[in-house]
N, C-alpha and C positions, 0 to 999 in steps of 0.2 A: 504494500500500500504506500503510495507516495503522498507526501505532505505538500499542499499547494504552496507556491512561492508567496511569501508575505509581501505586500506592496510597500514601497517606500513611502514615508510620511507625506511627500509632495503629491502622491497619487490621489489624495482626498482633500477637497477644499470646500469652503462655503461658497455657494453659487454667487458670483458677482451680479450686480444689478443689471449688467448689460446682456446677461444670458436670457434669451426669450423663452419663457416657460408658459406663455399664453396658450400654445397649442399642444403642450405635452399631454400625452395619454397616461394618466396615473393609474396604476394597477395595485390592488390589494391582494394579499394572499387569500386563497380559497379557505384557509383555516381560520380566517379572522371572524367568520360568522356574521359579517355585516356590521359589527360594532366598530366604533371609531377609537380603537385602542391598539392600533398596529402601525406599521410603517407602510408607505406607498412608494412604488418605484416607477420611474419613467425612463424609457430608452431615448437618449438624445444623440444617437449616432455613435460617436467615439467615446461618449461618456454616459453614465447612468446617474440620474438624480434620485435622491432618497429623502423623503420627508415624513414627519410625524403627522398622522391623520388627525390628531387632536389639535394641532397647531399649524394648519396649512398656510397661514399668513407668514410664517417664519421662512427665511431663505433655506432651501434644502441643501443637503450636502451633495457635492459632485464627486463621483468616483470614476477613475479611468476604467476602461473595460477590463484591464488586467487586474486592477484592485478589486473590482466587483466579482470577477470570477474567483479570485483568491478568497474573498470573504465567504461567498456562497459555498465554495468547495470545502473550506475549513469548517464551516458550520455543519455541512452534510457529513463530513468524515469524523466529526467529534473533536477535531483539533482546536476548534474555537467553540466555546460554549460555557455553560454554567459549571463551575467547579464547586463541589461540596466537600468539606473537610471533615 
């Protein structure tokens, strides 16, 4: 089993105000059950935007495609997640 490459810190930023998010298609996880207590993701081509569904007025985080793949892969493999001691 391979561990996904962790993205460099510069691969994640707060969306600058000049990024046009007016036509972004935001998607929620099917596991959210329709409640506004999850994150939403929008594909922006070379980047992915992530926002809190409870606070959609706040600027989302922008992830490079590599960083997003590393994050999702790390969560799926268990390399990133809740640690209980």
